[in-house]
Every structure is written in C-alpha cells, then in structure tokens.
C-alpha positions in Angstrom: 0.0 0.0 0.0 2.7 2.5 0.9 5.5 0.8 -1.1 5.1 3.0 -4.2 5.9 6.1 -2.0 9.2 4.8 -0.6 11.2 7.1 -2.6 9.7 10.2 -0.9 8.7 8.7 2.5 11.2 8.2 5.3 11.1 5.0 7.4 9.6 6.9 10.3 6.8 8.2 8.1 6.1 4.6 6.9 5.8 3.5 10.6 3.5 6.5 11.4 1.3 5.8 8.4 1.1 2.1 9.4 -0.1 3.1 12.9 -2.5 5.7 11.4 -4.1 3.1 9.2 -5.0 1.2 12.3 -6.7 4.2 13.8 -8.4 5.7 10.8 -9.7 2.4 9.1 -11.9 1.2 12.0 -13.3 4.6 12.8 -14.0 5.6 9.2 -15.3 2.2 8.2 -15.3 0.9 4.7 -18.0 1.8 2.2 -17.1 1.0 -1.4 -19.8 3.1 -3.0 -19.8 6.9 -2.7 -22.4 8.3 -0.3 -23.1 11.7 1.4 -21.7 11.7 5.0 -23.6 13.2 8.0 -23.0 16.7 6.8 -23.5 16.0 3.1 -19.9 15.6 1.9 -19.6 13.0 -0.8 -17.4 10.3 0.7 -16.1 6.8 -0.3 -13.9 4.0 1.1 -12.4 5.0 4.4 -13.7 8.5 4.5 -12.0 9.7 1.3 -13.6 13.0 0.1 -11.0 14.3 -2.4 -12.4 14.2 -5.9 -15.3 11.8 -5.0 -18.7 12.0 -6.7 -21.9 10.1 -6.4 -21.7 7.0 -8.5 -18.0 6.3 -7.7 -17.3 2.7 -6.7 -14.1 0.9 -5.6 -12.9 -2.5 -4.5 -11.6 -3.1 -1.0 -8.1 -3.3 -2.4 -8.5 0.0 -4.2 -9.8 1.6 -1.0 -6.9 0.2 1.0 -4.4 1.7 -1.4 -6.4 5.0 -1.5 -6.2 5.2 2.3 -2.4 4.5 2.4 -1.8 7.0 -0.3 -3.9 9.6 1.5 -2.3 9.0 4.9 1.2 9.5 3.3 0.0 12.9 2.1 -1.6 13.8 5.5 1.5 12.6 7.4 3.6 15.0 5.3 1.1 17.8 6.0 1.3 17.2 9.7 5.1 17.0 9.6 5.2 20.4 7.8 3.2 22.2 10.6 4.5 20.2 13.5 8.2 19.5 12.6 10.7 17.9 14.8 11.0 14.6 16.6 7.7 13.3 17.9 7.0 9.7 19.0 5.4 7.7 16.2 2.2 7.0 18.2 1.7 10.7 18.9 2.3 11.7 15.3 -0.1 8.9 14.1 -2.8 10.3 16.4 -2.2 13.7 14.8 -2.4 12.2 11.3 -5.7 10.5 12.2 -7.1 13.9 13.4 -5.7 15.7 10.3 -7.3 13.1 8.0 -10.7 13.8 9.6 -10.4 17.7 9.9 -8.0 18.4 7.0 -4.4 19.5 7.2 -5.3 23.2 7.2 -7.7 22.7 10.1 -5.0 20.7 11.9 -2.3 23.2 11.3 -4.5 26.0 12.6 -5.6 24.0 15.7 -4.7 24.3 19.3 -3.5 20.7 18.9 -0.7 21.8 16.6 0.0 25.1 18.5 0.5 23.3 21.8 2.6 20.6 20.1 4.8 23.3 18.7 5.0 25.0 22.1 6.3 21.7 23.6 3.0 21.1 25.5 2.5 17.4 24.5 -0.2 16.7 27.1 -2.1 19.9 26.3 -1.8 19.0 22.6 -3.3 15.5 23.2 -6.1 17.0 25.4 -7.0 19.6 22.7 -8.0 16.8 20.4 -11.2 16.3 22.4 -12.6 19.6 21.1 -12.9 18.2 17.5 -16.0 16.1 18.2 -18.6 18.1 16.2 -20.0 17.9 12.6 -22.4 20.4 11.3 -22.1 22.2 14.7 -23.4 19.2 16.7 -21.5 16.8 19.0 -21.3 13.4 17.3 -20.9 10.3 19.5 -18.7 8.6 16.9 -16.4 11.6 16.7 -16.3 11.8 20.5 -15.2 8.1 20.6 -12.6 8.7 17.9 -11.1 11.8 19.6 -11.0 9.9 22.9 -9.1 7.0 21.2 -6.8 9.4 19.4 -6.1 11.2 22.7 -5.4 7.9 24.5 -2.9 6.9 21.8 -1.3 10.4 21.9 -0.9 10.3 25.7 0.6 6.8 25.5 3.5 8.4 23.7 4.4 10.8 26.6 
C-alpha cells in the first residue's frame, strides 16, 4: 500500500502511516460506493472525500491503497506544521485527526499550536474539542477523539 511512495517517504513516516491506518480504518469504516456523509460531503472507502462524486465505486483493495496514499499525504502535511522529533504514536494520532479535519484545520488548531510549544499533554487533550460535525456533537467523533487522545498520551 505504501510501497510506491518509498522514494519520498522516510522509514519513520512509513511507521507512522502504518499506525494511522490502524486508527483511521476502523473509525471511518469501509464503504465501497460513494455516499453523502452526515454533513452531506460525498465520501467513499475509508472517509475519502477528495475528488469523490456520487456513483463512484471501488474494490476493498483500491480503498486500502487509497487510504495508504492519502495518509502519506496527511503525514507530510502534519510534519510540515509540527516538525521535529515526535514519538510515532503521537504523530499517528495527529495524522488521524488531520485526516478527519484536514491538514489546514489541523495546522491552525490548538493541537498543533500546543505541540509546537512543547506542551505534549495539552496538545493531546486539545483533540477532544474536535467532536462536532455540522455544529453538533457526534458520538462517533467523540469516541474517535478519545481514542486518538489515548494513543497520543501513551507516547508521553
């Protein structure tokens, strides 16, 4: 899944992406046919939204590859706004959050700001604020943020 990116991805990034797949995949779930998510964004596979339109359909294998490719991109985005050495589990939790809220949202977040200030615990705790969709608290997002925070804190 990640192999085609080895030329541009460091060994650490491959490890982070592998960990992130284990977080993102179960929370996003697999749907091989495009559908509108809870706020109406057209989505497919494991929460992919980039370039997706109603009528799109993929195999599980294509979805797995799509997720790996996307997470490589999101890992690079997270690394750009939170550079430096961070334990793989913490970075994987950041990648999972960024995959859900976008790299721009992540980079502008309190999560990233606190990480860059050296406040690892505060950064992990700030993930809990990202549990809304369409202005409403969503139970599934709350569970996901709690899991991401737990993984993030386990790296302290």
